[in-house]
N, C-alpha and C positions, 0 to 999 in steps of 0.2 A: 419967243422962238429961239433966240440965241441961248437962253438959259436951258431950254429943253435939250438943245443939241449938246451943250456942255454936260448935262446930266447923263445923256445917253453915252457920250464919250467916256465919262468916268465909269459908268456901269459896265461898258464894254471892256475897259481896261481891268476892272475888278474881276470880271468873268474870266478874262484871259489869264490873269494872275492865279485865280483859283484853279483853272484847268491845268496850268503849268505846275502848280504845287501838287495837285492830285497825281500828275504824271510822275513827278519826282518821288512822291511817297510810294507809288506802286513799284517803282524801280528799286527801291531800297527794301528788298525782302529780307527779313530776319528769320532764320531757321536754325535750330540746333544751339548747342552751347556756344557762347561767344568768347573771344580772347580774354584770358585771365580766369575764366570759370573752369571748374573741374568736370571731367567726364565720369559720370557715375556708372555703377555696375548694371548690367542687364543681360538677360539670357537669350541666346540665339541657337539655331540649329545650323550646323555647317552643311552646305549643299554640295559645293564643288570648289575647284581651284586650289592653289597652294598645297600641293601634296607633301611639302617638306615642313609644314607647321606642326606636325605631330598630332593633328586632330583628324579623326576618321570622319568621312562623310556620313551624315545622319546623326552625329553626336550633338547633344545639347550641352551648352556650357556658357560661361561668361567669357566671351572673346576679349573684351576690354580687360578683364582680370588676367587672362592668359598673356596678354601683351606686356603686362607690368609697366615698367618705366620706359620702354622702348619708344622711339619716335614712330608715330602711327598716322596714316591717312585713312580716316574712317568716312565712308560714303554711305548715304541713304539715297536710294534711287527708286523711283516709281516706274520708270520706263527703261527697258533694256533696248536701246537703239544704237544707231551708228555713232552718235555723239558720245555716248557712254563708252562704246568700244574704243573710240579714238582716245578718250581720256585714260582709259585703263591701259591701252597700248603704251602711251607716253609715261604713265606712272610705272609700268613694269620696267621700262628702261631705267628709270631713277632707282627703283628697288634693286635692280641688278648692279647698277653703278655704286650704290651705297650699301651693299650687302654687309661690308665690314662694320658699318655704322649701325647695323641691325634695323634699318628703316624697313617698315612693313606697312601693309594696308589690307583693308577688307571692305567689302561692299555689302550693305544690308539692303536686300530687296524688300520693299514695303508696298502694301496694297490690301485690298479687301479679302483675298482668298489665299491663305498661306500655302496650301497644297499646290495651287496653280503657280504661285511665285517660285516654289521649289523646282517644279518642272521647267519653267521658263528660264530660271537662273542656270540650271544644269545645262540646258541646251545652249544658252548664251555663252557660257564658259567654253563648251566644246566647239561651237561654231567659230569662236574668235581666238582659239588657241591660247587661252589665258593660263599662265603657269604660276605666277608669283602672288597673285591677289586672290584671297579667299572670298567666296560668295556665301552669305548666310541669310537666314530669314529670322528676324526677331520674334520672340514669343508674342509681343504686342505688334503684330504684323501690319495693322491698319495704318498707323502713323508713326511706328517706332515707339520706344519706351517713353512714357509720359515725362520722366525726369529729364529727357534730352530735348524736349520742346521742338520737335520737328514740325514745321508749319504745314498744314494741309495743302496749301497752294504751292509749296515747293516741290518741283519735280525731282530736283537733285540738291542735296545738302552735303557739303564736304567740310569735314572738321579735321584740322591738322593739330595733333596734340603730342606732347612729350611729357613723360612723368605724370600723366593724367591731367595735365593743365593745357588748356586750349591756347594755341599760338596763333591760329588763323581759322576763319570760318567763311564759307562761301555758300550762297543759296541762289538757285536759278529756277525760274518758272519754265514750264514746258516750252521747248524751242529756243531758249535763250543761250544754251551752251554752244559756243563757237570757238574757233581757233585761238583768239585772243584770251578768252576766258579760261580755256584749257591751259594756256601758257601761264596765266596767273595762278591757277591751282597747282600746277607742277612746280612753279617757282616757290610757292608757299611750302610745298612738301620738301623741297631742297633746303629751305631755310631751317628745317627741323634738325639738320645734321651739320650746320655750319658752326 
């Protein structure tokens, strides 16, 4: 009887450790290129935002290529919601503050229907008064370009890079983006110009 209780106790402890390990693994979502990696070229269509970037709405191009060696905050978003609006609002403040450093940013809206994404992105930009961040839809709209490895379970992927090299990368599942995480993303964008 004592032996059986000990075995049950050990099994319960092992199950608890396995559950905790699974919880930690799911919290560590990896999406997009990681620090030290390069951001490759990919084609997008500009939808709205950043009227001063020299790219007309509806034009297809490699935005990554157009940004050259500038410090860039590149976002892949599946959901245009209030969390994204808050992140973009704070990011726009940083872009304004670091205009002389040429800090820039763009949002890639991704999902199953490119045309619906374009309509939703244009509405989102207008509804939220977005001025400095361009919104685009990648040619590979479902999950973004294969070479950037955007995880299907990531609702939001943020890649901060300079000279084409990733300095910071953040990924969030749907509903995970909050004030603290927005602060971490904004801080990473600021570090691009320090």
